[in-house]
N, C-alpha and C positions, 0 to 999 in steps of 0.2 A: 761794730754795728753802725757807727756814725757814717760809714761810707755808703750805706744802703738805707737811707731814711724812707724811701718809697716802697720798700719791700718788707715791711714789718710782718705782714700776714704770711709771707712765704716761709718764715721761720717759726710760725705758730707761737709768737711771743704773746703771752697771755696778759702782760701788764704794760702800761704805757712807758714805764722806765726801762723796759726790755731786760729785766734781770732774770726772767724765767722764760727761756726759749727752748721749746722741744724740737728735736730734729724732725724734719719732714720726711716724706716718703723717699725711698732710694730705689732706683732701678739699676740693676747690675747688668752691664753689657760686656760680655766676654770679648776681648779683642781678637780672638781667633775665630769664634763662631759667629760673632756679631754680623747680622744682616745677610748671612749666606743662605741661599736656597739649596734644595737637594741637588746632589751631584751624582750623576750616573756614568759609570764606565762599563762598557760591554766589550766582550772579546769572544771570538770563536775560531775554530779551526776544523776543517772537514776534508775527508777524502772520499772519492767515489770510484767504484769499480764496476765495469760492465760484466755481469755474470754470463749473460748471453745477449742476443740481440733484443730481447724483450724485458730483461730484468736488470736492475741497478742496485748495488749495495752501497750504502752511505754510512760512514762512521764519523761522528762529529763530537767535538768538545765545545761546550758553550758555558760561559761564565760571566759574572758581572760583579761589580763592587758599587755600593751605594752609600753615600755619606750625607751628613747633615739632615737626617730624617727627624720628624717630630717624635716625641715620646721617648727620647733617649734618656738613659740613666746618667749617673756621674755628675750631678748638679748640686751636691751638698753645700758647698760654699756659697754658690749663687743663691740658694734658697734659704740661707741663714740657719741651717740646722747644724748640730754638732756631731762630731765623729763618734761612731759606736765604740771606738777605743776608750773614750772617756767614760762611757756607760759602765764598762767593766771595772774601771779604776775608782770611780766616784759614785757607784750605784747606791751606797748607803746614804749619801746626802744629796743625791741628784735633785730631789724634789723638795728639799728643805730650804727654808729662808736663811741660807748660810750667811748673808751679809746684812740682815735686818738690823737697823739701829746704827749702822755706820754711815759715813758720808759718801754716798755713791757718786760716781763721776758724771752720770747723766740723769736728767730728770725722769726719763722713762725706766731707768734701771734703779728703782728704789722700792722700799717697803716690801710688799708681797712679791714684787717683780725681781727683787735682788736675790735671785737663787743661784745655786751652783750651776744649774743647767744653763741659765741665761749667761753666766760669765764665760761659759765654754763655747758660745756661739762665735762665728767669725765676726759678726757685727753686734756685739752685746747691747749697744745703745739703741737698737731698733727691735721692737717687739714684733711678734707675728701678727698678721692681719686677723682681726676678730670679726665675727659675723655682724657686729654692730658698728664696725669702723667703716662706714660707707665711703668716707673720704680717703681711706687707705693712707692716713698720715703717719701711722706708726709701724710701718712694715717695710720689708725689702721685697723686691720682685726681680725675676729673671726675665730680661727683655728677649733673649734669644735662647729658647729651649730646644732648638733643633740640633741635638747632639747624637742622634742615633746612627748606627752603622749596620749594614747588611751585606752579605756575600752569598753568591749562588754559584755552584759548580755542577756540571752534569756531563755524563757520557750518553750519547744517543746513537743507537744502531737501528737502521731501517733497511728493508728490502721492498722495492716497489716492482710489481709484476704488471707490465702492460699486457693488453689482450693477447693471449696465446692459447690456441686451441679452445677458444671460447671462455677462457679463465683469465681474470684479472684480479688484482688485490694488493695488499700491503701488510707488512709486519713491522711493528715499531716497538722498541724497548728503550726506556730511559731510566738511568740510575742517577739520582741527583742528591744534593745536600745543600740546604739553605741554612745560614747562620745569621743571627741578628742580636741586638741588645735593646730592642725597642718594646719588648713585652713586659711581663711582670718583672719587678726587680726588688731586691730586699734591702739594698742600701745605696746611698749616693756617695759613699766615701771609699777610699782604699781600705781593705780589711785583711786580716790574717789570722794566725792561730790564736791571737789574744781575744778575738771576737767570737769564736766558735770553734767547732771541730774541723778546722781547715788545716791542710798539710803544707800550705805555702801561702805567700802573700799575693794578693790580687789588686790590680788597679781599680780605679773608681768605677769603670764600667766593664771590667773583665770577668768578674765572678758570675755575672748574669748574662754573659754571652753564650748563647746556646742555639739549638735547632729552632727554626722558625715554626710558628704555630701551624703553618700551611705546608710544612715539609712532607713530601711523600717520597720515600727512598726509591721504591720500585713502582714503575708504571708500565703496563704492557697493553698494546692494542694490536688487533689483527682484524682485517676485513677482506671479504672477497665477493666476487660476483661471477656466476657461472651460467651460461646459456646452454640449454640442452641442444646437442648437435643433431637435431632431427628436423626434417622438413626441407623446404625449398632453400637452396643455396648452402645446405649443411652437409656434413660428411655422411649422414645416414638417412635413407629413405628420401633422398632429394627429389625423386620423381613419383613417390607414392603419396597421392593426394589424401588418402584416408589417414595414414600415419602422420602426415603433415598437419592435418586438422586436429589430431589427438595430442601429439607430442611436440609439435613445432611451436616456436615462439615463447617457450617457458624460460624464465630466468630466476635463479635462486640467489639470494643475498644473505650474508651473515656478518655480524659484528660481535667481537668479543673484547671486553675491557676488564682490566684488573688494576686495582689501586691498593697500595699499603695504607694503613691507618695513620693518622696524624700523631706526632709525639705528644705524650701526655704532660701536662703542666701540673705537677703535684703541689698543691698548696697545703698549709697547715692551719691549725686552730690558733687561739690566742697565743701570742709569742712574746716578744720584747715588751714589757709593760710600759715602756716610755717610747712612744712612737717617734718622737723627735730625736731619738738616739740612732736613727738610721734604718730602722726596720720598716720597710715599705710593705711588701707582700709577705705574709707569714709563710715560711716554708719549714718542713720538718728536717730532721737529721736522718741520714742513712743509719740503719741499725748495724752496729759493728758486727762483723763476721757473718752477715746474712748472705745466703747463696742467692745471687740475683736471678738464677733460673727458677726460683720458687716465688718470684714476685707476681707471676701470673698463675692463677689457680682455676680449677673447675672447668678446664677445657675451653672450647670455642665460645666466643661471646654469645650470650643468650641461649646456650645449649648445654648448660651445666646439668648435673645429676638431678633428675626430676623436674627440669624446667618446663613450664607451660604458661599459658596466658594468665592463669590465676596467681602465680608466684613470680611474675616478671620482675618485680622490684625487691626481691628478698634474697637473691643469691649474689654473693660477692665474687667477682672475677679478678680482683686485685687483693693481694695478701696484706692484711693490716700489719702483720709483724715485720714487713719490709722496712718500715720507718718508725721513728720514735720522736717524741718531743725533744727539741734541742736540749742537750745536756742531761737527758735522762739516762737510764741504764737498760740494757736488753731484758733484764728481768722485770722491769717496771717501766714500760715504754711511754707511759703517760704521766710519770711522776712530776715533771716540771711544767706541764701545761697549766696555764692559768692567766690571770690578769694581775694588775698592779696590787690588788688586795689579797692575792693568794700568797701564803708563806712559801710555797714551793715554786712560784713563778720563776722562769729562767730569764736571764739577761743576755743569753747567748743568741747568736744568729744561726738559723738552720743551714746545713751544708749540702742539702740535696740539690741536684742540678735543676736549673730553672725549667727545663723541658727535657723530656726523654730520659728521666732518671731510671737507672737499671735497664735502659734501652726500651722502656715501656712505650707502646703505641696503642692508640685506640682501635676500634674495629675497622678492618679494611673491608673491601667489597669487590665483587666481580659481577659482570652482567653479560647476558647473551641476548642479542636482538636478531630476529629472523625476518625474512621477507620473501615473497614469491610474486612474480609478475608475469602476465601473459599479454601478448600483443596480437590482435586480430587485424588482418588486412580487410578493410571494408571496400575500398574502391581505389583503383590505380589506373590512371590514364597518363597521357603525355604531359598534362598540366596539373594533375592532382594526385597526391599520394595520401589517402585518408586511412588512418588506423584507429582502432579502439583498444585502449589499454586498461586492464583491470589489475589491481594489486591488493595484497593483504600483508600487513606488517604487524609484528608482535614484539613489544619491548619486554624485557625480563621474562623471556620465554619459559624459563624454569620456575618462575614465580618464587624465587628465593628471597628470604627475609634477612636483612642485615640491620643491626641495632645501633642506636646511639648510646654513648656512655652517660649515665645519669649524673655523676659527679666525680671529680678528681680531687676533691678536698678531703685530705686525710684527717681522720679523727682517732683518738685513742679507742681501743676496743670497748671501753666502758660506755661509750656514746652509742646508745641503742638506736638513735634516730638517724644515724649516718647512712647516706646512700652511696658512700664511697665505693667505687668499683662495681656498681650495679648497672644494669642496662635499662633503658627507658625509651620505649617507642622505636619506630622504624626509621632507619637512615633515609633522609629525604632525597639523597642522591640516587637511590634505587627505589622506585615506586613499584607497587604491585603490578602484576602482569596486565598489559593493556593492548587491546587489539584495535587496529585501524584498517578500514576498507575504503578503497577509492576506485573510481572509474573515470576515464577521460578520453576525449577524442583528440587526436593529433593530426595535423595536416600541414 
């Protein structure tokens, strides 16, 4: 200390003789991730084939890799939390003052703070930041938390038809898969069978790598425009003025879209009673021996037996029996749910996939939009071509209703207030039927 007489306050020395000096704040900078911004790598390959003089078939593969994204998991050491492995081994004394009365090695690691849990941290001499610790003197912090990764792969097939016999349009189909580890996560450490009902060991950010929340496996689009071949310059009634007035100039348009639902992220109720043991988002266990085809029940979303506007939030479309509290049994799937005060609370980590467990996805949707347009010739001279165009368009022509999922938080069957697997309200991607009318002069 004699080498730094001018930096007494930097070490939080509370006495002039410098006999009691608390460690100051620590910012952990990972030498690999430190200071890196997001990294994007894109790649694609495509082939085109002329079907005829007016149509082209395109088959493409498109993919990308993205690294160093915000909100990644796997930062347990940097955030000074202890491994869930220790929770299983020392759970009986994890919250006890196991070292009270002894001579602690650090001033902040003494008395009520000298616990088994604190001793298991990567930096036991530093406590966690408290709400009243405005100066952040007694904590560790992670300077660079951009550890997330994402990947996208897709097969795209399209046919584009240029105007041919008054018909033009396109058909497009995309099958894709997006993976990331930037969403919900249950732990920031490597885990394995000792931490829950896992069949293998997983790396720090491996167990929570799953389908992205915006993944749509199948997407289909088709659109066309057709002009009636009647009237002047067309194949039929080209010289018949009356038929040209009646049927000439009409164009019909249609668009059809289909989208799969997003993968469901099933979360659970109260889980690991000591959050610093690695349990971030609570997730349930798969029920052993459960048939995944029975995870969805009561038919189409929002159209279960007896479904109507009056009982919109009363019918479950996800089977509660598909999951259980971590470390429970299929005969009592809620046995181990609880908090730190519950004698049956589990110390295990749920093994359900972070997203898309059992292949579950939310409500998908489709939409049909129609339009009709007519063009009238008003005046045509050597210097002026004036037309008047009227059109009518309707979106969601069938006025179909698609629903949102009320909640994907699983709860034991005894929880009567659960909205798990119910539908609530209309999917805002598909609004009710809407008409639009327009008229305009073109010259």
